[in-house]
N, C-alpha and C positions, 0 to 999 in steps of 0.2 A: 848508270843507266842501263836498262835492258830493253832491247828491241827484239820482238818475237814475231815470227811468221807462223801462222797456224793453218794447217790443211784439215778440212772436215770432209770425210767421205760421204758420198750421197747415199741416203737411206740407211746409214749405219751409225748409231750413236757412239760405238766404240772405235770407229775408224778415224781417229784424230792423231795427227802428227804435229809436232812443234819443233821449230828450230829458233834459237835465239842468240843474239850477240850481247856481250857485256862490255861496256866501255865507260870511261870516266867522262865528265863533262868537258874537260880540256881536249880529249880525243874527239868528242862529239863536235867541238868547234872546228877541228881540222877536217873532220869528215864533211861538215857543212861546206867548207871552202872547196874541198875536192868535188863535191856534188855540183857546185857552181860551174866548175870547169867541165864536168861531164854533161851538164845541161846545155852549156854553150856548144860543146862539140856535137851533141845530138841534134841541136837545132840546125847546124850547118851540114848535116849529112843528107838531108832531103829524104824523099821516099825511096824505098827499095825499087830498083829498076825492074821493068817487066822482063828484060832479058835475063836478069838474075833468077826470076821465078821460073822461066822456061828451062834454064840450065839446071836449076834445082830439081825440077820435075823430070828432066831427061836423065839426070844422073842419080835419080832416087834409088834405083836398085843397086847401083854400084856403091853408093854411100851406105845403104842398109847393110850390104855385105861387109863393108869396112867396119861399121859399128859393131856387127856381131863378132868380128875378129877381135876388136878392142875390148869387147865385153868380157872376153876370157881372161884378161889381165887387169890388175888393180889400176885405177886411174891415178896418175901422178898429180901433184898440185898444179894449179893454173899457171904459176910462174914458170914451170918447166914442163908445160903441157904437151900433149901429143899433137900431131899434125891437125887432127880434128879440132882441137881447141884453138890452135894458132890461127887457122884461116877464118874463124868466126869472131875473133877478138877485134873490136873497133877502137877501143881505148883502154888502157890499164894504168893503175896507180896503186901505191901501197903506203900505209902509215905504220910506223914502228914506234912503240912506246913500251918501256919496261920490258916485260917478258911476253908481249903480245905483238902480233903483226895482223894488219887488216888489209886484205887485197880487194881492190875494186876493179871489176872487169865489165866493160860495156860490150855485150856480145849480140850476135845475130844468128837466128836459125830460121827454119821455114815458117815458124809461127810469128816471128817478128823480132824486135830488139828488146833487150832486157839488161838490167844491171844486177850483177851478182856480187855480193859483199861477203867475204869469207874471213873468219877470224881464226888465227892459229896461235895456240898457246905453246910457247917454247919451254920445254921441260929440261933442257940441258943436254950434254953429250950422251947421257944414258939412253935417251929416246931417239932412235934412228928411224927416220921416215923414208919416203920414196927417194931413190937416187942418193942415199946417204945423208939427207938433210935431217937436222935435229928438230923433229916436229913433235908436238904433243897433241892435245885434243883440238878438234876443228869444229866450227859451227858455220853454217852458211844460210843466208837469206837471199831470196831473189825477188825483184820487183820489176814490173814492166817499165820500159823506158819512159812512157808517157806519164808515169806516176812519180818521176824523180822530183819534179817541182813541188808537189804536195808533200812528199817525204822530207825534202829540204826545209820547207816552211814549218813543218811540225818540229823539226830539230831546232830551228831558230827560235820558235816560241818557248821551248823548254830551256834553251840556253839563256835567253833573256830573262826568264823567270827565276831560274835556279843557279845559273852558272857564272855569275859575275866574279865572285871571289875565286873560283877554281881557275878561270881563265887568267885572272890577274896574277895568280900564283905561277901559272905556267909561263907567262911572259916575263916574270921577274926571275925565273930560274934559268938564266943563261950561263955562259962560261964563268963570268965574274960573279963572285958571291955578292948578294945584295947588301947594301949598307943598312945596319940594324941599330936601333937605339940601345943605350947601355941599360943594364939591369938595375934594379933597385930593391930595397927591402925596408921593412919597418917592424917594430915590436909592438905587440898588444898583449898586456899582462905577461904571462910566462911563455908566450909563443912568438915566433918570428915568421913573417911572411916574405917570401922571395918572389920577384917577378923577373923572369929572364926570357928575352926574345931570341929565338933561334931559327934555323932554316935547314931543310933537307931536300931530298929529291921530290918530295910531295908538296913543298911550299914553305911558307913562313908560319910560325906558330908562337904562342906565348905559353911558357911553362910557369905555373903558379904552384909554389911549394909552401906547405905549412910545416914548420919545424918546431918540435918540442922534444928535446933530447930525452931518450935515444930514438924517438920516432920521427918519421918524415913521410908526409903524404903529398902526392903531386898529381896535378891534372894538366893536360895539354889542350890548349884551345887553338884551333886553326884560325888563320887571319880572317877568313871570310865570316867568322862568327863573332869577332871582337865587337862590332857595333851592337849586335843583339845582346851580348853579355853586358856591355856598358849600359845600354838602355834599361835592361832589367835591374841592374844594380842601382841606378838612379831612381827607377820607379819604386823599388822596395825601400830605399832610403827615405824618399819623400813620404811614402805611406806610413812608415814607422815613425817619422818625425811628427806627422799629423796625429797618429794614434797617441804618441807620447804627450804631445801638447794638449790633446783632448783630455787625457787622464789628469794631467797637471792642473788644467783649468777646473776640472770637477773637484779635485782635492781642495783647491783654493776656495771654490764656492762653498764646499761643506764647512771648511774652517770659518769662513765669513758668516755663514748662517749660525754656526755654533756660538760665535762671539756675540752676535746680536741677541740670541736667546739668553745668554749669560747676563748681558747688560740689562735685559728686561726683567730678569729675576732680581737683580740687585736693586 
């Protein structure tokens, strides 16, 4: 799944910027759960205090001066952010999966409250980021806090429509390996077909092999596609049976007509 944030400059067709996150549907499910916590936290925060606005206005010049000083240096990641980042963070969480980390920060500034979601791709020890962290490419999207419910609902709709199998694989991928059915095989003419069920970090799969020495062809079918594969096999088997029976009946009708014509000639 890709989630993109697009900025379009006013009055300029070429002033377009885009930032996007890439995540699996299982990560999307975790993100949905995190969003629920952020929405609840945001609901309990209440409005920004008027005193806070006055303090922000009174300290505006001092904060601008501090921002200009920080602007001279590279910004570190939010998890080890500067003092400016820390005082504005209202809630933070992160999700880690495979070689990616997703940081969620509910923040507040003079314009209001917003949620920043940042994706970090870990490249290994060869890529050293800020403060010695092994960081790779980063992508960030930002949405206003009042849009979190709509964003969460859109995720729920996509997960319900496309993510059942992916989430089921994630839940079955605990510390203990899942119990799997035994493999089977059968021979057709001079070929043998093998069916073997396996699992890895991505989930459960069926490996179908066609063996005709010295050749072997294999396909791997993820668990979430088994039902569709089975339905299509049954569909085509029924259609071919109907076609075959139709041809058989036609041949029998032709033979019957030929026999009647022969009797008439006799």
